[in-house]
Structures are given as C-alpha cells and as structure tokens.
N, C-alpha and C positions, 0 to 999 in steps of 0.2 A: 504494500500499499504505500502510496507516495504522499508527500506532505499535504498537498492540496486536496485529496481525497480524506485523508485523515483530519484535516481541519473542516471539509465539509461535513464528515460525519458527527464530528464535535458539535458542530453548528446545528446539524440537523436532529442530533439526540436531544440537546438541550434544549432546542423548540417543543418538542414532544414530551418532555418534561415539565416544560411550562405550562403548556397547554392543558396537560393532565390535573396540575395542582394549583393552578393560579386563582383559582375561585375558593380556595382555603381562606379561612380567618388566617390573617398572618402568614402569608406563603413562603416568605422568604428562606426561612429555615428549612421547612421540609423540601424545598425545590433544590437547596444546597447540599441537605442531605442525599437526594435522590441521585442528583448528578454525581456525589461523591462516590456513592454505590455504584453507579454505572462505569464511571472512569478511574475510580481509585483515588481520585483527588478531584480538587475542582480547577479545571483548565481555566487560562487565563482569559482565552478568547469567550469563554463562557459569560464572564462578568458583565461585558455590555449588553450583551443579549438580554440577560436576567435584568438589567438596570432598566433598559428600555421597555420591556414586557411590564413591569412593576411600577413604572413612573419613578423610579429612584436615579440618584447619580451613580457612577460608577464608583465612585470614591465611597458611598454610602455601602455598597455591596462589598466591596474589597475590605472596608472597616469590618464588617462581619466576620467575613472570611477570615480575617487576620486575629478578631478578637478571641473566636473560640479556637481552643487547642486541637480539637477533633478534627479541623478542616485543614487539609493539606494542600499546597500548591504545587506540588509534584507527586509522582505515582510511589508509592509505598512497595516495599519488599512483597514476596508471597504471603509473608506471615507477618503481623503486628504484634510484638512484647511490649506490652506496657507493665512499666513497675511503679508501683505507688510511692509517691514523693511525700504524703503527708506524715504529720507528727506521730502519729500512733506506730505508722511502720517505722519510720526512722528510729524510734525509741527502742526497736527490738531488732535492729539490724540492717534495716534497710538501705543505710548508706553502704555499708559493707556489700550487700548484695548487688547495688547499681555498679560500685567500681569493679565489681566481679564480671557483672553482665557486659559491661563496656570491655573488659579485657578480655573475654572468652570469644565476643562477637568482634573485637577490633574495630569498633565504631563510638562514636560518641550519640548524646541524645539527638534524635529527629535523623539519625544516619542508618544507612541501608547498607548491609553486607556486600560486598564485591560479588558476590554470586547471587545477589537479588533476591537471598532466601529471607531474610529479617531485616526488619525496620525497628527500630528501638525507642520508646518514646516514654517521657516521664507524665504520670498523671498525678492529679493532687485529689487523691481519695477514690478508692474504689467502694467505699462501704463494707469492706470487710476488716474494720478496726480491731475486733474480737480476735481475729484470726491473721493478725500482723506476723511477717510482712507479707504483701499480697501481691499479685501480678494478675495479668490478663494476657491470654495468648489466643489471638483473634478475639473470638466472643467468649472463650472459656475463662472462668476465673479461679485463682490458685491461691489458696491461704496457707499460713505457716510456712513459709518456705523458709529454706535453708540452702547451704552453697550445693549441696547434692542434688535437691529439688530443682533448683535454678538450673543446674547443669542439663539434667533430665529435659527439662522444658526447651532450653537451647538446642539440644541434640535432636528433639521431636521437630523443631521448627526448621533445622537445616536439613531434614531426610528430604 
C-alpha cells in the first residue's frame, strides 16, 4: 500500500467513524477512542477531519488527544504493558519493577521494543491498590507483581 492510499484509507475510515458516532452526546471522546481502536493510535491526519465535523478547532482536538495519556500519536507495539506508577504501587516495590521492566525491554516509558512486540506505558492507578504493585498487559490486569511475575509477563508479550 502506498502512502497516498494509506492516507485515503485513514481519511475514509475516520469519516465513517465520525458518521457513526457524531450524534452522541459529547461525541469527541468516543470518536477518538474508536479511531485509536481502529488504527492503534490517533493519526495526525484524522484531527482536522474530526475538528471540521464537530465544529471544533484543530487545537481543541489536539488538546484532548495530548491531555489524555491513553491516546497515542504513533502506533504501539503488538502488546502494551502498563505499569502502575501511583503511590500504593510505589510503596510496595513499583519503582524497582519499573526499572526492571525498562531494563528487560531495553526501552523507556512510551517506547516500543525494536521488534515491535511491546510498548511500555506508565499509568497512574489501575484500581488494584490492595493488590499492588499492579500492571496491565493489553487488557488483562495483574496484581501482586514481583520480579518473576513481571519477567513472565514480558516473556509472554515478546512471544
């Protein structure tokens, strides 16, 4: 697929998503979530299309995308590993797990491994405070992590 057909696909699919969701009360967030679900990120080319359809400025759309940590402006790896950085997790070893994860993966926060397998993201509370430290691999929550459990999660994601 060449760049032009790729851009045409992004614009066409974005328009379709907007048409499906524009009549919702407060449609911007649902549209952005569906675009990210479709493409794996929110393409820059989609922002002006969304802005025009919803009578917003491009700056308003960009502001929402950049404000919420879950929205990406570039594709993620095949798997996303989110480590909780909130106080409860930090108090029981979350910082050491973060250092370990970055070391094992060879990347920093928001980075993706060279093989495209894993993107590492910080999150500020997964709601598993009683089971800290916690992580989420793709959409699956994991609590009471230690170095061995984290190693297993990383190995699973790299397969």
